[in-house]
Structure formats: structure tokens, C-alpha cells
One Martini backbone bead per residue (centre of mass of N, CA, C, O) as a GRO file, in nm:
protein
   71
    1UNK     BB    1  -0.294  19.345   0.970
    2UNK     BB    2  -0.485  19.215   0.789
    3UNK     BB    3  -0.822  19.181   0.731
    4UNK     BB    4  -1.112  19.023   0.703
    5UNK     BB    5  -1.352  19.095   0.479
    6UNK     BB    6  -1.709  19.131   0.580
    7UNK     BB    7  -2.011  19.088   0.373
    8UNK     BB    8  -2.343  19.103   0.422
    9UNK     BB    9  -2.653  19.044   0.316
   10UNK     BB   10  -2.923  19.231   0.269
   11UNK     BB   11  -3.242  19.251   0.245
   12UNK     BB   12  -3.294  19.346  -0.090
   13UNK     BB   13  -3.003  19.372  -0.185
   14UNK     BB   14  -2.804  19.487  -0.419
   15UNK     BB   15  -2.509  19.370  -0.549
   16UNK     BB   16  -2.373  19.637  -0.608
   17UNK     BB   17  -2.395  19.756  -0.311
   18UNK     BB   18  -2.227  19.527  -0.187
   19UNK     BB   19  -1.968  19.599  -0.336
   20UNK     BB   20  -1.937  19.885  -0.236
   21UNK     BB   21  -1.904  19.810   0.057
   22UNK     BB   22  -1.657  19.635   0.026
   23UNK     BB   23  -1.470  19.857  -0.101
   24UNK     BB   24  -1.484  20.044   0.150
   25UNK     BB   25  -1.366  19.843   0.362
   26UNK     BB   26  -1.097  19.799   0.212
   27UNK     BB   27  -1.002  20.094   0.231
   28UNK     BB   28  -1.011  20.138   0.535
   29UNK     BB   29  -0.817  19.890   0.598
   30UNK     BB   30  -0.574  19.903   0.380
   31UNK     BB   31  -0.519  19.650   0.176
   32UNK     BB   32  -0.430  19.763  -0.087
   33UNK     BB   33  -0.198  19.953   0.007
   34UNK     BB   34  -0.035  19.720   0.130
   35UNK     BB   35   0.010  19.557  -0.122
   36UNK     BB   36   0.155  19.779  -0.282
   37UNK     BB   37   0.388  19.817  -0.089
   38UNK     BB   38   0.495  19.518  -0.109
   39UNK     BB   39   0.521  19.495  -0.439
   40UNK     BB   40   0.665  19.752  -0.469
   41UNK     BB   41   0.987  19.905  -0.538
   42UNK     BB   42   0.885  20.202  -0.619
   43UNK     BB   43   0.873  20.524  -0.466
   44UNK     BB   44   0.758  20.813  -0.490
   45UNK     BB   45   0.832  21.115  -0.333
   46UNK     BB   46   0.542  21.212  -0.296
   47UNK     BB   47   0.434  20.955  -0.160
   48UNK     BB   48   0.618  20.947   0.077
   49UNK     BB   49   0.530  21.222   0.191
   50UNK     BB   50   0.243  21.138   0.248
   51UNK     BB   51   0.291  20.908   0.431
   52UNK     BB   52   0.446  21.072   0.645
   53UNK     BB   53   0.225  21.258   0.712
   54UNK     BB   54   0.010  21.051   0.797
   55UNK     BB   55   0.172  20.928   1.025
   56UNK     BB   56   0.209  21.206   1.183
   57UNK     BB   57  -0.080  21.258   1.233
   58UNK     BB   58  -0.155  21.004   1.384
   59UNK     BB   59   0.054  21.037   1.616
   60UNK     BB   60  -0.053  21.302   1.712
   61UNK     BB   61  -0.340  21.209   1.786
   62UNK     BB   62  -0.245  20.974   1.978
   63UNK     BB   63  -0.112  21.174   2.185
   64UNK     BB   64  -0.355  21.358   2.233
   65UNK     BB   65  -0.527  21.129   2.357
   66UNK     BB   66  -0.347  21.051   2.580
   67UNK     BB   67  -0.329  21.332   2.727
   68UNK     BB   68  -0.651  21.353   2.760
   69UNK     BB   69  -0.674  21.095   2.940
   70UNK     BB   70  -0.501  21.188   3.185
   71UNK     BB   71  -0.697  21.441   3.282
   0.00000   0.00000   0.00000
């Protein structure tokens, strides 16, 4: 599920900016979140609720796209 995040240096790009781009890509890919889910044993109820709501939103959007595609 997790992908290898690759960030190539652009000509004249400052190393700090390269690191920022890497961090953004890692966040978008959800690698850190996935790692935390696998390694932690206890999940607070508020976090469980947020995860459940996020999954529900994604599923709803996916179904809407599927229905719109059929039209």
C-alpha cells in the first residue's frame, strides 16, 4: 500500500526546499499515518471517529464519481 517517495533535486534548488517537498509527498501518500496505525496499540476514540468519518467521506465521493460516470 505504501509507495516509495522519490524527490529529485531541481537545478539550483535549496536542500531545505527539497526536504519540504519530500515531507509533503510523504504526508499525501499517508506513509507516516499508516506506520503509526500499524505500530500503536491504542487509538483514542476521537481519533477513531475522525478516521471513520474520513473513510466514509472517501467512500461517498467514490460512489458519487461512479454514479456520475455511468450517466
